[in-house]
VEXROMI-163724 format. One record per residue: residue in three letters; x, y, z of N, C-alpha, C, O in turn. Coordinates in steps of 0.2 Angstrom, whole numbers, plus 2048, in hexadecimal, padded with zeros to 3 digits. Atoms other than C-alpha are relative to their C-alpha. Layout:
# VEXROMI-163724
AlaXYZXYZXYZXYZ/...
***
This chain:
# VEXROMI-163724
Unk7FA7FE804269BD9D1B7FF8068067FA80680A/Unk7FE7FC7FC272BE8D247FD8067FE7FF8077F8/Unk8017F880226BBF9D2380880480280A802807/Unk7FB7FC80227BC07D207FB8067FF7F78077FA/Unk8037F9802275C1AD2480780280280B800806/Unk7FB7FA7FF280C29D227FB8087FF7F880A7FA/Unk8047FB7FF277C39D2980180780380380A808/Unk7FF7F9803277C49D227FF8048077FF80080C/Unk8007FD7FE275C59D2B7FF7FC80A7FB7FD80E/Unk8008067F7278C4CD3E7FE8038047FA801808/Unk7FF8027F927BC57D4A8037FF8058097FF803/Unk7FE8047F927FC50D5C8017F97FE8067F67FF/Unk801806802279C42D557F87FD8017F67F87FD/Unk8098017FE266C40D5A7FE7FC7FC7FB7F77FD/Unk7FF808803265C36D4D8007FC7FD7FB7F87FB/Unk7FD80480026FC2ED498017FB8088027F5807/Unk8048027F926CC27D5C7FD7FB7FF7FE7F6802/Unk80580280025EC21D587FF7FB7FA7FA7F77F9/Unk801804805260C18D498057FB8018047F57FE/Unk7FC8037FD270C11D527FA7FA8047F87F5801/Unk8068037FA262C0BD607FA7F97FA7FA7F37FA/Unk7FF80880625AC00D508017FC7FB7FF7F87F7/Unk7FC808805265BF6D498028037FC8027FF7F7/Unk7FF7FF80526BC03D3E8088037FF809808803/Unk7FA7FC7FE27FC08D3B8008067FA7FE8067F4/Unk7FE7F9803282C19D378097FF7FF80E7FD803/Unk7FB800801291C1AD2D80580780180B808802/Unk7FB7F77FF296C2ED2E7F78058017F28037FF/Unk8047FB80028BC3DD338038077FE808809801/Unk7FE7F980028DC50D2A7FC8068047F6806805/Unk8017F780028BC61D2F80580580080A8067FD/Unk7FC7F6803290C73D2F803800808809800809/Unk7FE8017F8291C72D428057FF8038047FF809/Unk7F98027FD2A1C6FD478027FD8088057F880B/Unk8018027FA29EC6FD587FE7FB8047FF7FA80A/Unk803803800292C62D578047FA8018027F5804/Unk7FD8068022A1C55D528037FD8078067F8806/Unk7FB8047FA2A7C51D637F87FC8047F87F6805/Unk8068057FE295C4AD697FD7FB7FF7FA7F7802/Unk802805808291C42D588057FA8018047F4802/Unk7FA8068012A3C38D597FE7FC8077FC7F6809/Unk8008067F92A2C32D6B7FB7FD8017FC7F7802/Unk8068037FC292C2DD6F7FE7F97FA7FC7F37FB/Unk802807806290C24D5C8057FC7FE8027F77FE/Unk7FA80280129FC1ED587FF8027F87FE7FC7F5/Unk80380080829BC25D458058077FF80880B802/Unk7F77F88022A7C33D3C7F98027FE7F48007FB/Unk8047F78022A0C45D3D8048027F980A8027F9/Unk7FE7FB8062A3C4DD2B7FE8088017F880A800/Unk8027FA8002A5C5FD2E7FF8057FC80180A7FC/Unk8017FD80829FC65D1D7F78027FE7F27FE7FF/Unk8057FD805290C70D137FE7FA7FB8017F77F7/Unk804806804285C63D0D8018047FA8068027F7/Unk7FF7FE808285C6FCFC8057FF7FE8078017F9/Unk7F9803804296C67CF98017FB8008057F97FC/Unk7FD809801296C56CFC7FC7FD7FC7F67FD7FC/Unk802803806294C4BCED7FC7F88027FE7F4807/Unk80180680028AC3CCE98057FA8008037F5802/Unk7FC8047FE299C33CE98037FF8058067F9806/Unk7FF7FE7F829EC39CF97FD7F98048007F4806/Unk8088027FB28FC32D018017F78008017F3805/Unk7FD808803294C20CF88047FD8028037F7801/Unk7F98037FD2A2C1BCFF7FF8008068037FB808/Unk8008047FB29EC19D0F7FA7FA8027FB7F8808/Unk8028077FF291C0BD0D8057F87FF80A7F87FB/Unk7FD806801297BFAD0D7FC7FC7FA7F77FE7F8/Unk804803805294BEDCFF7F97FE8027F77FE808/Unk8078067FE282BE3CFE7FD8028077F97FF80B/Unk8087FD7FA27BBEFD0C7FC8067FC7FD8097F7/Unk8077FC80126ABF9D0C802807802802809808/Unk7FF7F87FF26FC0CD0A7FB8048027F78067FD/Unk8037FC803266C18D13803808800809808802/Unk7FE7FC7FD268C29D137FD8058027F88067FF/Unk8037FD7FB263C34D1F7FF807801804808804/Unk8007F9800260C48D1F7F88048057F2804803/Unk8047FC7FD258C53D2C8028057FF806808803/Unk7FD7FB80125AC61D247FE8078067F8807807/Unk8037FB7FD259C74D307FB8008017F97FC7FD/Unk8067FE80024AC78D347FB8087FF7F680A7FE/Unk8037F780024AC8BD367FB8057F87F68097F8/Unk8047FD804245C8FD277F57FE7FD7F08017FB/Unk807803801235C86D267FA8028087F4801809/Unk8038007F6232C89D3D7F88047FE7F78067F8/Unk8067FC800221C93D408018068017FE80B800/Unk7FC7FB7FD22EC9ED498008057F97FD80A7FA/Unk7FE7FD805232CA5D377F98027FB7FA8067F6/Unk80580080321ECA4D318008087FD7FE80C801/Unk8047F980221BCB5D268088057FF80980B7FE/Unk7F87FD802230CB9D258037FC7FA8027F67F8/Unk7FD803807239CB9D178067FD80180B800804/Unk7FA8067FE244CA9D198057FF7F980A7FB7F8/Unk7FC805807249CA8D0580780180180A7FD7FD/Unk7FA80080125ACADD0A8057FE80380A800803/Unk7FB8047FA25FCA1D168047F87FE8027F27FD/Unk7FB80480126EC98D137FD7F78027FE7F27FF/Unk8038077FE264C89D1C7FB7FD7F97FC7F87F7/Unk8047FE805257C8CD0C8007F87FE7FD7F37FE/Unk80380780925AC80CFC8067FB80480B7F9801/Unk7FC805800264C72D0A7FA7F97FE7FB7F37FF/Unk806808802253C67D048027FE7FA8027F87F8/Unk7FF802808259C69CF28077FE8018097FD7FB/Unk7FA80180026BC64CF78007F98038057F5802/Unk8008047FA265C56D027FD7FD7F78017FB7F4/Unk802805807258C4FCF08078007FD8087FA7FC/Unk7FD802805268C51CE68057FB8028077F77FD/Unk7FC807801274C44CEF7FC7FB8007FE7F57FF/Unk803807802265C3ACF17FD7FC7F67FC7F77F2/Unk7FF80380A263C3ACDD8067FA7FF8067F47FD/Unk7F8803802279C37CDC8007FA8058037F5803/Unk7FF8087FC277C28CE97FA7FC7FF7FC7F87FB/Unk80480380526AC21CE47FD7FA8097FD7F4807/Unk8018047FC265C18CF67FA7FD8017F58017FF/Unk8048017FE25AC0DCFB7F97FF8067F37FB807/Unk8037FC7FB255C16D0A800806801806808800/Unk8007FC80124FC27D0D7FB8028067F5801807/Unk8067FC7FB24AC33D1C8038068018098077FF/Unk7FF7F9800249C44D207F88048067F3804803/Unk8037FC7FB23FC4DD2E80080880180580B7FE/Unk8017F980123AC5FD317F98008027F67FB802/Unk8047FA7FE22DC6CD387FA7FD7FC7FB7FE7F6/Unk8067FF80721AC66D318028057FC8048037F7/Unk7FE7FB80521CC76D2B8028037F88028067F3/Unk7FD80280A226C70D1C7FE8007FD8008037F8/Unk80A804805215C69D138018067FE8018057F8/Unk8077F7802210C7ED118088007F78068017F1/Unk7FC7FE802222C80D088027F87F68017F37F4/Unk800800809228C7FCF38067F67FF8067F17FB/Unk7FB804802237C75CF67FF7FA8048057F8804/Unk8048057FB230C67D027FB7FD7FB7F97F87FC/Unk806805804224C61CF28068007FB8047FD7F7/Unk7FB800804232C62CE88047FC8018077F97FC/Unk7FC80780123CC56CEF7FC7FC8047FF7F8809/Unk8058067FF22EC4CCF37FF7FB7F98007F57F9/Unk80080180522BC4CCE18077FD7FD8087F87F9/Unk7F980580523DC47CDB8007FA8038027F67FF/Unk8008077FF23CC38CE77FD7FD8017FD7F8805/Unk80380680422DC30CDF8018007FA8007FA7F9/Unk7FC7FF803234C35CCF8077FB7FE8097F87F9/Unk7FA804803245C2CCD47FD7F58028007F0803/Unk803807801237C1BCD78017FE8078037F8808/Unk8018047F9236C1CCEC7F87FF8007F48007FC/Unk807802801227C16CF380080780680580A806/Unk7FD7FA7FF225C26D007FB8018087F5802808/Unk8067FE7FD21CC28D0F80180380780380180C/Unk7FE7F77FA21BC39D1B7F97FF8047F47FB802/Unk8058007FC211C3DD2980480680680A807807/Unk7FD7FA7FA211C4DD377FF7F68067FB7F2807/Unk8018047F9216C43D46802800808807801809/Unk8007FE7FB20FC45D5A8077FD8038077F7802/Unk7FD80480021FC42D618007FC8068047F7806/Unk8028047FD217C3CD717FB7FA8007F97F8806/Unk801805804211C2FD6A8047F78008027F1800/Unk7FC80580221FC25D6780680180780C800806/Unk7FB7FF7FB227C29D7C8048057FE80A804800/Unk7FB7F980222FC3BD767FC8028067F5802806/Unk8067FB7F9229C44D8880180A7FF80280F803/Unk8037FA804226C54D7C7FD7FF7FB7FD7FA7F7/Unk8057FE804219C5CD748048017F87FF8017F3/Unk7FE801808223C5CD637FE7FC7FB7FE7F67FD/Unk80180180321CC59D548018017F87FE8047F4/Unk7FC7FE805226C55D457FE7FD7F77FB7F77F6/Unk7FF803808225C51D318057FC7FF80B7FE7FE/Unk7F980480422EC41D2C7FD7FC7FC7F87FA7FD/Unk7FF80480622FC38D1B8047FC80180A7FC802/Unk7FA807802236C26D197FE8017F77F98037F4/Unk80480080B239C24D058047F88018087F7805/Unk7FC80480123DC12D017FF7FE7F87FA8007F5/Unk7FF801806242C0ACF08007F68027FE7F27FD/Unk8048097FE240BF5CFA7FC7FE8017FD7F8801/Unk8078007FD22FBF6D007FE80580180280A802/Unk8047FA7FB221C01D078017FF8078017FA80B/Unk7FE7FE7F8226C07D177FC8078037FA80D801/Unk8057FB7FE21CC10D228028008078047FA809/Unk8007FE7FA220C17D347FC7FE8077F67FF809/Unk8058047FC21DC0BD437F98028037F9808802/Unk8037FF7FD20EC0AD4D802806806807807809/Unk8007FD7F820AC16D5C8047FC8058017F6806/Unk7FF8047F8215C10D6A7FE7FE8077FE7F980A/Unk8047FE7FB20EC18D767FA8058037F980B802/Unk8097FE7FD1FAC1CD7F8038038028028077FE/Unk8027FB7FB1FEC28D8C8078017FE80B7FD7FB/Unk7FA7FC80220EC36D898067FF80780480180C/Unk7FA7FF7FB21EC33D947FF8098017FF80D7FD/Unk8037FB7FB21BC41DA380980380180E7FF801/Unk7FB7FC7FF228C50DA58057FB80B80B7FA80D/Unk7FC8047FB22CC46DB78027F87FF8077F5803/Unk7FC806801230C37DB18057FD7FB8067F77F8/Unk7FA7FE80423EC3EDA88038028038067FD804/Unk7FE7FD7FB245C47DB480180180880580480A/Unk8068007FB23BC46DC48097FF80780A80280C/Unk7FB8027FC24DC3CDCB8088027FE80C7FE800/Unk7FB7FE7FF25AC49DC68028048067FE80780A/Unk7FF7FE7FA266C51DD37FD8077FF7FD80A7FA/Unk8017F880025DC64DD98038047FE808805801/Unk7FC7FA801263C73DD17FC8078037F6808802/Unk8037F8802262C85DD48028047FA8058007F6/Unk8017F9808263C94DC680880080280A801807/Unk7F8801802277C93DC08057FC80280A7FC800/Unk7FF8087FF27AC82DCA8037FB7FC7FE7F97F8/Unk801805801282C74DC48017F78028047F7808/Unk8028067FA281C60DCA80B8017FE80F8047FA/Unk7F8800800293C5CDCF8037F87FC8087F57FB/Unk7FE807804291C4ADC67FE7FF7FA8007FA7F6/Unk8017FD809289C51DB48008078017FE80B805/Unk7FD7F9801291C5FDAF7F78047FC7F38087FE/Unk804801806284C5DD9F7F68048057F2807802/Unk8077FD7FC274C62DB0802804801806803805/Unk7FF7FB7FC277C73DB37FC8047FB7FA8047F5/Unk8087F7800269C85DB3803804802806806807/Unk7FD7FB80126CC92DAB8008048067FF80180A/Unk8007FD7FB26DCA0DB87FA8057FE7F88067F8/Unk8047FC80225ECABDBB80280A80380680C807/Unk7FF7FA7FD25FCBDDBD7FB8048077F6800808/Unk8057FF7F9255CC5DCD7FA8047FD7F5807800/Unk8077FE804247CCBDC27FC7F87FE7F87F5802/Unk803806802244CBBDB98007FA8087FC7F6809/Unk8028037F7248CB3DCE7FA8008017F67FB802/Unk8067FE7FC23ACB9DD37F97FF7FB7F47FD7FE/Unk802802805232CB7DC37FD7F88017F77F6801/Unk803805803230CA5DC28017FD8098017F780A/Unk8058047FC22CCA3DD77FD8018007F97FE804/Unk8087FD80021DCADDD37FB7FC7FA7F57FD7F7/Unk80380480721BC9FDC47FC7F78047FE7F4808/Unk8018057F8210C90DC98007FA7F87FD7FD7F3/Unk800803803213C80DBC7F77FE7FC7F17FD7FF/Unk8057FF802207C80DAF7FE8097FE7FC80B7F9/Unk8027FC802204C91DB08038057FC8088037FB/Unk7FC7FC803208CA1DA68018088077FF80980C/Unk7FE7FC7FC211CB2DAB7FA8068017FA80B803/Unk8047FB7FE1FFCB8DAD7FF7FF8067FC804808/Unk8008017FA200CB0DBE80380380480280380A/Unk7FD7FC7F920CCBCDC57FC8078027F6808801/Unk8047FA7FE209CCEDCC8038067FA8098077F8/Unk8007FB806209CDBDC08058048008078077FC/Unk7F87FE80221ACE1DC48077FD80080C7FF802/Unk7FB805800224CD3DC07FD8007F57FE7FC7F0/Unk80380480621BCD3DAF8048057FA80580B7FA/Unk7FB7FE805226CD7DA07FC8047FA7F78027F8/Unk8037FD801221CE6D967FB8007F87F78047F5/Unk8057FF80521BCDDD867FB7FB8027F77F87FE/Unk806805802211CD2D8D7FA8058057F7803809/Unk8067FB7FE206CE3D927FF8027FC7FC8077FD/Unk8037FC80A204CE7D7E7FC7F97FF7FC7F3801/Unk8048088011F7CDBD788027FB7F88007F77F5/Unk7FC808808204CD4D698037FC8058077F9802/Unk7FB80180020CCCED787FB7FA8047FE7F6808/Unk8028067FA1FECC2D827FE7FA7FE7FC7F6802/Unk8008068031FCCB5D758077FB8028077F5801/Unk7FB8077FC20CCACD7E801802805805806807/Unk8037FF7F9205CA7D8E8077FA8038087F8809/Unk7FA8057FF215C9AD8D8068018028097FE806/Unk7FB7FC7FF222CA4D8D8008028077FB80380A/Unk8027FE7F7229CA6DA07FB7F98037F87FA809/Unk8058047FB21FC95DA48077F880180B7F47FE/Unk7FB8087FA226C86DB17F77F87FB7F17F87F9/Unk802806803220C75DA97FC7FC8037FC7FF809/Unk8078057FB212C67DB28067FC80180A7FC7FD/Unk7FD8087FF21BC57DB87FC7FB7FF7FD7F5800/Unk80580880320CC4CDB17FF8037FB7F98047FA/Unk8017FE80920DC53DA08078017FD80C802800/Unk7FC801804217C52D91808805801808806807/Unk7FC7F9801227C61D8F7FC8027FA7F87FF7F6/Unk8017FE807225C6CD828067FF7FB80B7FD7FD/Unk7FC7FE80522DC6ED738068017FF8078057FB/Unk7F97FE7FF242C6ED768028057FA8038047F4/Unk7FC7FB805248C7DD6E80880180080C7FC802/Unk7F780180125CC84D69801806807806809809/Unk7FF7FA7FA257C90D7A7FB7FC8047F57FF806/Unk8058077FE24DC81D8280680280980380080E/Unk7FF8017FA259C85D9380080880280380A807/Unk7FF7FA7FA256C97D977F58018017F28017FC/Unk8058007FD245C9ADA17F88047FD7F28037FE/Unk8067FB80323DCAAD978017FD7F68018007F1/Unk7FD802809240CA1D857F97FC8017F77FD7FC/Unk804802801231C97D887FB7FC8067FC7FF80B/Unk8028037FA226C8AD948097FC80180D7F87FE/Unk7F780580023AC85D998048008098097FE80B/Unk7FD8027FA237C87DAB7FF7FB8057F97F9805/Unk7FE8087F723AC78DBA7F98008027F7806803/Unk8077FE7FE228C74DBF8008008087FB80180C/Unk8048007F822CC74DD280880480080780A800/Unk7FA7FB7FE240C7BDD38008087FC7FE8097F6/Unk7FF7FA804245C8EDCF8038007FE809802800/Unk7FB80080724CC8DDBF7FE7FE7F87F97FA7F6/Unk80080480824EC89DAD8027F88008077F6803/Unk7FF80880024EC75DA880980180080B8077FD/Unk7FA802802260C70DA88037FC7F87FF7F87F5/Unk801801808268C6DD978027F98028057F97FD/Unk8038087FF269C58D9E7F98007FF7F77FD7FA/Unk8068007FF258C5ADA27FC8037F67F68017F4/Unk8047FE806254C62D8F8047F67FA8027F27F6/Unk80180480725EC56D867FC7F68027FA7F17FE/Unk8048067FD255C47D917F68007FC7F27FC7FC/Unk8077FF802243C4FD8A8027FE7F97FE7FB7F6/Unk80280380824DC4DD788027F88028077F6801/Unk7FB806800250C3AD7E8087FF7FF80B7FA802/Unk7F9801800262C3AD7C8017FA8077FD7F880B/Unk8008057FB268C2DD8880480580680780A804/Unk8007FA7FA26EC36D9B80B7FF801810801803/Unk7F6801803281C30D978028067FB80680B7FD/Unk8017FB80627EC39D8580680880480580C809/Unk7F97FC7FC290C45D898018077F68028077F0/Unk8017F780628EC56D7C8058047FF8058087FB/Unk7FA7FD8002A1C5CD828067FC8038047F8807/Unk7FD8037FB2B0C55D898008028067FD807809/Unk8028017FA2B1C50D9880780780280C8097FF/Unk7F97F88002BAC62DA17FE8087FC80080E7FE/Unk7FF7F98052B6C6ED937F78028047F27FF807/Unk8087FA7FF2A8C7DD967FB7FB7FE7FB7F77FA/Unk807804805297C76D937FD80B7FF7FC80F803/Unk8037F9800291C88D8B7F87FE7FE7F77FA7F9/Unk8067FF80227EC89D8B7FD8027FA7F87FF7F9/Unk80280180827BC90D798047FC7FC8037FB7F6/Unk800806809283C85D6F7FF7F98047FB7F6800/Unk8038067FC280C76D7C7F57FF7FC7F27FC7F8/Unk8087FE80126DC7CD7C7FC7FF7F87F67FC7F6/Unk7FF801806270C7DD697FE7FA7FB7FA7F97F6/Unk7FE808803276C6CD657F87FE8047F3800800/Unk8038017FF269C67D6F7F58017FC7F17FC7FB/Unk8077FD804256C6FD678017FE7F87FC7FB7F5/Unk80180380725BC6BD568027F98008057F87FB/Unk7FC806802261C59D597F77FD7FF7F2800801/Unk807804801251C4CD538037FC8048097FB804/Unk8028047FA24CC41D648057FA7FD8077F87F7/Unk7FC8057FF254C34D657FC7FB7FE7FE7F67FC/Unk8028097FE246C28D677FD8027F77FE7FE7F2/Unk8037FD80723EC32D568037FB7F98007F87F5/Unk7FF80480224CC29D508017FB7FC8007F97F6/Unk8028067FE24BC1AD557F97FD7FA7F77F87F7/Unk809801801239C19D508028017F88007FC7F5/Unk7FE802804240C1DD3F8047FA7FC8027F77F7/Unk7FE80980024BC0ED3E7FF7FC7FF8017F97FB/Unk8078087FB23FC01D467FC8037F67FE8017F1/Unk8037FE809235C09D348027FC7F97FF7F97F5/Unk7FC805806241C02D298007FB8027FB7F8800/Unk7FD8047FF249BF5D307F77F98007F77F47FE/Unk809805801234BECD318018017F97FD7FC7F7/Unk800802808238BEFD1D8027F87FF8007F37FC/Unk7FA805801246BE2D1F7FC7F78017FE7F27FE/Unk8048067FC238BD5D287FD7FE8007FB7FA803/
***
């Protein structure tokens, strides 16, 4: 039987692209970020609906599915309220906070045979998550939930995510680990055209590196792969690093290492000062294309129409917020296994 999916909080389509690779037909994606519409539709040939999930109804979702198919409803709600970056902060007024409740409402209205949700591991520390799981159990779903080390499935970054799979048609479990050895930075980006800071490739507009200030150029030249700002001469160190509170952030202004996976891609992964996002060898931060490759997007995945300006902040947010394509594929293969 065919599985058809609707992808809530779809962004530029990382999860959708992965589900399609696994053989699942994705009918539509919903997201409040209109900037994601081109990339979502162009690469995935699925309909993008610009709409707040809080305003979506179950009957609207149900209309996307064909008769007689197995229906999958996917909802990877924004993770910022549950992120470690916000621990200790009052996020109760964040508009993203109740989105899991809206997802739960839509599951109850649609009653799809399959459900998946992906978020940061710390989501399990919050009441909204446990309410969500309790609602699924009450609706008769069999549930598999676990923290996933992405490197175990061929995703070349140290990202860890909490993945929920739910099914009404049989037991469901994430497929077994597919990679015993992590894929490295070298395997992913070694063959790309060398760039300087502020330069972009003539053949791929997304292979573009952000500019560096004169001070940060000196800092990256003084940085070694896998090292920290502690390797710099004293005069290059930031004032915050000289304080006791700044000494616990050694990865900021760091270079990646060729023979290890990349760090977790974030919305600011194109900036040298935002984490260990320095190129292992070239004196620049990683390019947007390199970041997308670490998120396992295909090398020809387009994030903006040809000829349109590449805005680092906009596309960086798209890439950093995305579900890695490979993780989407793993989720899809796990559901396909039920049918077999």
